[in-house]
N, C-alpha and C positions, 0 to 999 in steps of 0.2 A: 375799209380794208377788204381786198378781194381774196376770195378763197382760192387756194392753190391746189392743183391736182397732180398727184404722183402716180405713175404707172410703172409696175415692175413685173418681171418674169422670174419664176423660181424653179429650181431643180433640186430634188432631194431624195433621200432614202428613208424607208419606214421600217419600224419594228413592231409587229403585232403584239397585243396585250390580252391577258385574260383568256376567256374561252375561244376568242378568235385565233389565238395561237395554239391552243391545246389540241391534242389528239392522243388516242390510246391505241395505236396500231401495234399489233403483235403478229409475229410471223407464223400464222396458222390460217386455215380456211375460214373466211368470214371475220378475219381479225382486224379489218379496217374500220374501227369505231370512230368514224368521222361523218359529218352531216350528209355528204353526198353518197355515202354507202349504207348508212343506218338512219331510218326516218326518225328514230327516237333520240338521236344525238344532236346536241347543240354545239359541238366542237367543230371548228372550221378547219383546223390543221393548216393555218396560213403561216407562211414564212416571211423572210425579209422581202421588201418590195422597193419599187421605185415610184417617183411621182413627179408630175409637172404641174405648174399652176401659174395663175396670174392674180394680180392684186391692184385694185384702184383705191387710192387714198385721197379723200377730200379734206383738206385742212379746215378746221372750224375757227375762224378769226376771233370769236368771242372768248375762247379759252385757249391760251397759248399751249401748244403741244398736243391738243386733242384733235382727233380726226375721225371721220366716218370711213369705214372700209367695206369694200365688196370684193370677195375672193371666189375664185373657181379653181378646183384642183382635179387632177386625175391620178388616182392611186392604183397601182397594179401590184397585187401581192401574190408571190409564187407559193407553191406548196412547201410545207416545212421539210426539214431534213428527215424527220420521223416518217412523214408520208412518202417521201421519195424512196426511202429504204424499203418501205412496205411494197411500193409499186414494183421496185426491182425484184424483190423476193417473189411476188406473185407471178410476174412474167416468167421467171425461171422455174417456179414450181409447176405452173400450168404446162409449160413446154416439156418438162421432164415427165410429167404424168402421162401425157398423150404419146410421147415418144416411147416410153417404156411399155405402153400398151400395144405397140406395133404400128403406130401411125407414122407416116413419113411426111416430109415437107411441112412440119409443124411451124406455124407462125402465130405468135400471141402479141396483142396490143392491149395495154391497160393504161389509159391516160386519164388523169384526174383533173378537176377544174382548178384554175387560178381564179383570183377574185378581183373584180374591178369596181371601184367606188368613185363617184363623181359628186363631191359635196359643193353646193353653192351657198356661201355664207355672207350674211350682213352683220356688221358689228361696229365696234369702236376700238381705237388704239390711242395710246399716249406715248409721245416721244419726247425725250429730254436730252439735251446736249450736255456731255460730261467733260469734253475736251475739244480742242479745235479739230474739226473734221470728224469727230466721233460722237455718236449718240446711242442711247439705249431705248428700247421700246417694249411695250407690253400690249397685248390685244386680246379681245374676246368677241365671240360672235356666235350666231345660231342661224340655221337655215334648213335646207333639204339635202338629203343624200340620195343618189341614184345608184343602185347596187345591181350588178349582173355578173354572175360567174361565167367562165368559159365552158365549153362543152365537155361532157363526160363521155368516154368511149371505152368499151371493153369488147374485144373480139378475139376469136381463135379460128384458124383455118388449117386443114390437114387433108391428106388423102388416105383412104382405107384400102389396102390391097384386097383383091378378089381372086378367084381362081384363074381368070384370064385377063384381068385388067385392074382398074382401081376406081374408086368412087371419091369424088371431091366433096368435102363438106366445109361449111363456113357458118359461124354463128356470131352475131354482133348485137350489142346493146348500146344505144346512144341516147343521150339526154341533153336537150337544149333548155336552159333555164330562163325564166322570165325576169324582166327588169322590175324591181320593186323600189319603193321610195319610203323614206322615214325622216323623222326629225333628227337633226344633227347639230352638234356644237363643237367649237374648238377654242382653245386658249393657248397663248404662246408668248414668248419673250425672246429678245435677241439684241444684237448690236448692229449698228449701221456705220460703215467705214467710208469716209468721204461722202460724196453725194450719190455714188453709184452702186455700192456693194453692201450687202447685208447678210448676216448669218443668224438663224434663229432655230429654236427648239419648240415644237408645237405638239400639243395633245389633241387628238381627234377622237370624239365618241360619235359614231355615225348611226346611232339608233339601233333598232331591232328589225331585222329583215327575215321574213319567212322564206325558206328555200323551196321554190316551186318550179316545176318544169314539166315538159312533155317530150316524149321521145318514142323510140320504137325498138322492138326486138325482131331482128331479121334472121333468117336461116336459109341456107341453100344445101340441098341434098340431092346429089345425082341430077343436077340441072333443074331441080324443082325449087322455086323460090317462094318463101312465105314471109309475111310481115304482119306484126301486131303492134298497135299503138299502145303506149303505156303512159301513165301519169305519175308524178311524184310530188308529194308535199311533206316536207320535213319540219323539224323544229325551227324556232327563230334563232338567228345568229346575231351577234352583237359585234360588228366591226369596230374595233378601237385600236389606236396605234399612236406611237411616238414618231414624229417626223422631223428630221433634221433638214433644214432648207437653206440653200444658198440663193441669193437673189441679185438681180441686176436691175437698177432703177434708171428709167429714162428721163 
């Protein structure tokens, strides 16, 4: 009996779990208790996300229904509602503080990271037909996850009036995070409709990733430019999520 190979593409949505979803943002100065803002925090403040993936299944003829699977996914998690509310508050607060101090042309930018995870998983699945054209499956696997947040940026620019003119000032902090890797595993189950479509719910635990990065603090005062390099190493984050996947099988 010859082994059969099934290839499928998947699209889905993700819901973060545990400390990956947690944040304790309060509307006060320094109130963003999230990993990108506080080196001692292990809370990621991740929100709902989207994902794309592929899966190769090799049927094992020696055991009916059993297969070897290789999967690759790309999960993108946006900031949570709590974090977005804090960002909006901070932008408004900074703008109001500098405007009330007599500055003009005040512009503030406070952009926080989203999270990108790319797990590559090797494992097994079992598929059983329950009716004509309908089958159910369960799968489990382990592998590596590649984790990289998007860039953090905080900046403010304004003009200060003088006796006969004005002085332009600008301050910016940026942070570019490193790609880190860790052990990852996933387990899931679902239903396959006809030969071509499937729907499944999967749990991903993508290991422990230390948030590390390098960036800069730049300033401009009256056309004089300065830049200082900065480093960041925070606590470990644990990306974990539930993912609902819809698949098309070739």
